[in-house]
N, C-alpha and C positions, 0 to 999 in steps of 0.2 A: 768328345771331338769338339775343338774350339772353332774351327773354320766351318763356315757354311759351304756346302758341297753342291756342285751342279753335275747332275747326270744329264748327258747329252745323246740324243738319237738324231739320225738323219734318215728320212723315209719320204722319197719322191719317185716319180715315174710309175712303174708298174704297180697294180694293186697288191701284189705279193709282198713287195718291201714294206708297205704300210701295215698289212696283216701280221707280218712276222714282228714288226716293231711293237704292235699292240701286244702281242703274246709274250715278247721279251720284258716289256714294261710290267705287265700283269705277274710274271714270274719274279720280277724284283719286289714288287710291292707286297708280296706275301710275307716278306721278313720283317715287316713292322714299319713303324715311321722312319723316313730317312732324314738325315741330318742336312736338309736342304731341299732342292726342288729338281723336277725333270723337265728338261727343254726338248722339244721335238720340232725339228726343222723339217717343213713339209710343204708340198703343194696342195695338199688337200686337209686343211686343218680340222674340217668338220668330222673326219673319221677318228679323231682322238677326243671328241667332246665328252665321251663317258668315263675318260681317265682323268686323274687329279694331276694334269701336266699343263704347261704353258706351251702352246703350239705356236710356233714362229713361222709365218708364210715365206715360203721361198719362191720368189718370181723368176720367171725365165731369163731376164738380164743377169740376176745374180747368179744363177746356176751356170750360165755361159761364161761369165767372168770368172768365177771360182774355178772353172775347169781349167782355165789358162789357155795359152797359145796352142796347145797340142790337144785339146779337148779331153784331157785325162780325168776320168770320173773321180777317182779316189782322192785327186788333188783337193777337191772341195773340203775334205776332212781338215786339212792343213789350214785352208783359209778360214774355215769356221772357227777353228781353235785359236787361230791368230787374232780374229775378231773378237773372240770372247776374252782372250787375255788383256786386249787393249781396254776393255770395258770393266772386267771384273778380276779382282786378284783373289780368286778363290780356288779351292781344289776343284778340278774338272775331270770327270770321268766320261770319255767318249765310248759309247757302246754300239757295235754293229747291230743291225735290226736282225740278223740270222743268229741269235743267241738265245740261250735259256739260262737264266739263274738257278743253279743247284744248291747253293749255299749262301748264307749271309755275307754281304760285302764288308763285314767288320775287319778282316785282314787287309782289305784295300785302305780302308780308313786310316789303319795304323801305319801302313807304308807311306801313304802321303802326308801324314801328320809328322813323319820323321824324314821328310824332304826327299823321298824317293819316289820315282816314277813307276808305273805299273804297266805291264803289257800282258797279253794273254798267256802265251807260252814262248820259250825259247826254241827256234826251229833248228837253226844250223849255221855253220860258216860258209860264206861264199866259196865256191870251188868250181872245178871244172865240170862237176855234176849238178850243182846247186847254184843256179843263176850266174853261169860264167859270164854272161853279157854285162851284168852289173859289177862284177868283179873287175873286169877289163877297164870299165870306166873309172872305178874308185881306185884303181892302182896307178892311175895317171896323176902322179904327184904335182906336176906343174900345172895341169888342169884344175886341180882342187885348190892349189894355193893361189892361183890367179884369180879364182872366184872369191878368194877371201874366206875360205872355209877351212876347218881344221883337217889335217890329213891323219887318217887312222890306218895303222899297218893292218893288213888282212888278218894277220894271226891273232890280233887283239879284238876283232870285230865279230860279233854274233847278230844273227837277224832274229828278231822277235816278231811273233805274229801281233797285229794290232786289232784283232776283233774286240779287244777291250784296251783302251790307252787312257791310263790316269795320269794326270800331270799336277804335281803339287803347287800351291799358290806361291811358294817361294822360287819357282823356276824362272829364270831370266826370259821374258818374252822374246828377247832377240833370237834365242835358239829356235823358236817355232819359226821365225822368218828365215833362219838358216836351213831349217828342214824344207821350207818351201823352195829355196835356192837349189839345194841338193837334188830336190824332186825334179825340177825343170832342167838341171844339168843333165841328170841321168836320162830323162825322157828325150832330151835332145840328141843324146849319143847312143841310146838304145831304144829307138822308137817303136820297135815292134813287139817288144815285151814290157809294157807299161804296167800291167796289172798289179804288180806287187811293189812298185817303186815307192808308194807312200810309206809302207811300214819299213822298208830298207832305209828311207831317208830319216825317219824318226830314230830307228835303231842307231844309225851312224852317228847322228848329231848328239843324242844323249850320250852315247859312250865316248864321243869325241870330246865331250866337256866333263867327262867324269861323273856323270849322273848314274847312280845306281839304279837298275831296273829290276824289280820283284815281278814275279808272275802270279797269275790267279786262275791257272787252268782247273783247279779243284772247285772254284767257285762258279765258274760259267762254262757252259757247253756251247761251243762255237762250231755250229754244223756247216760250215761254208762248202765243204765238198759236196754236200747233198741238199744244198739251199734250193736249187731249182726244182727238184723233185718233191722235196718236202714242202715248199711253198705252195705248190698246186693242191696239197691235201688239206690246206687251210681255207680253201675258197669257200666252202659251204659251212664253215664253222660261224656259229653265232658268237655274240661276246661272251655269254655264259659258257659256251663250250671252249672258248680261248682261256676264260678265266680258270676252268677246271684243269686244263691242260697245263697251265702255268704253275699250278700246284702239284704236278705230277711228273717230275723228269724222267722217271722210268717208263712211263707212257710215251713220252717224247721219243726216248731211245727206241722203243718198240717201232714206232711210226718211221723213224729213221732207217730201221732195218728193213722195213717193208717198202719205203721209197728206194733203197739200194737195189732191192730185188726187182722192183719195177723198172729200172733203168733199162733192162733187157727187152722190154716190150716194144713191138713195132711202132706204136704211136709215140712212145716216149723217145725212142731213137730218131724218129722224124723230127720231133720238137727240138731235140738236142742238136741235131745237124743244122737245123735253121737258125738256132741260137748261135752256133759256132760260126755260120757263114756270115751272120750279122756281125759277130766279133771280129771276123777276118776283114770285113769291109771296113770296119772302123779302124783297124790296125793299119790297113794300106792307106786310109785317109790320113792318119797320123803321120805315116812315113812321108807321104806327099807334103803335108804341112812343115815338117822339119826339113825336107829337101828344099822347099821354097824359102824358108827362113834362111837356111845356109847360104843359098844362092843370093838372096837379097843382102845378105851380110857381106858376101864377097864382093858384090858389085859396089856397095857403099865404101868398102875398104878401098877397092880399086880407083873409084872416083876421087876419094880423099888423097890418095897417093898422087893422082894425076894432077890435082889442084896444087898440091905441095910442090910438085916438080915444076909446074908452070910458074909457081910464085918464085921459087929459087932462081929459075932461069931469068925471070923478069928482074929480080933483085941483082942478078949477076951482070945483066946488061946495062942496068942503070949505073 
């Protein structure tokens, strides 16, 4: 592999995200020397000092700025990749913290060397049952074209999971900026269901520009449906425990099964409901932000029209 590659993780906020990232990195390192380095963007660099990684400090202003006007958490991934591609023309593989490597990334290297993007798995096409809110937005031809973005017919568009997102060094950096713009456009028009917008945005833009997307579902176990319950089981793990677990994907699968069974417990249900309440409050806040932005935009447009009307009236009187 000729290009030096960057593996990128982002782990900030709750302790479980950093612990999961450590586990994922340890599982990656077991497959031998990497043709590049690992970057970890985090608010607690000290928690990664035992790993052969470069920890990049994420301060609060950057987090707030990268989340954008609607406070969308996963928008940060696009901003980070946009920033990286402006500084480095290398292959980049962004890996979510709630992952375990189960096989060598050799297949991913090959895809990137052949100018193909990589995402975790192909999920589905947008439909009345699969994120209809996003489909409603993306079917508005004029809305998409007015934003200067490619229009992709829904029958040609598939949504890929972004638990792993590999971008080849040959990718036009402008496409990442387009992903950011389509992300904001969808968030503005479907504010209550932002959680999956980032992967929809990348899937849409890559396919809109004819970039082939390979998948790596056999290489990486992405346990996002059980991330909350599984993450809690890592709290008491030492670094050695995590290293051993990273070498044993089958043990991880066993723990995931136990985590699923534990979902029914009273304590877990209470924690899940608390988490859902917090998520619902954030969604309502995003709806309010979008409403205020749209209201402000209407006021500005109306004021501009009034000014133009007064100017025309004055010119006519003269």
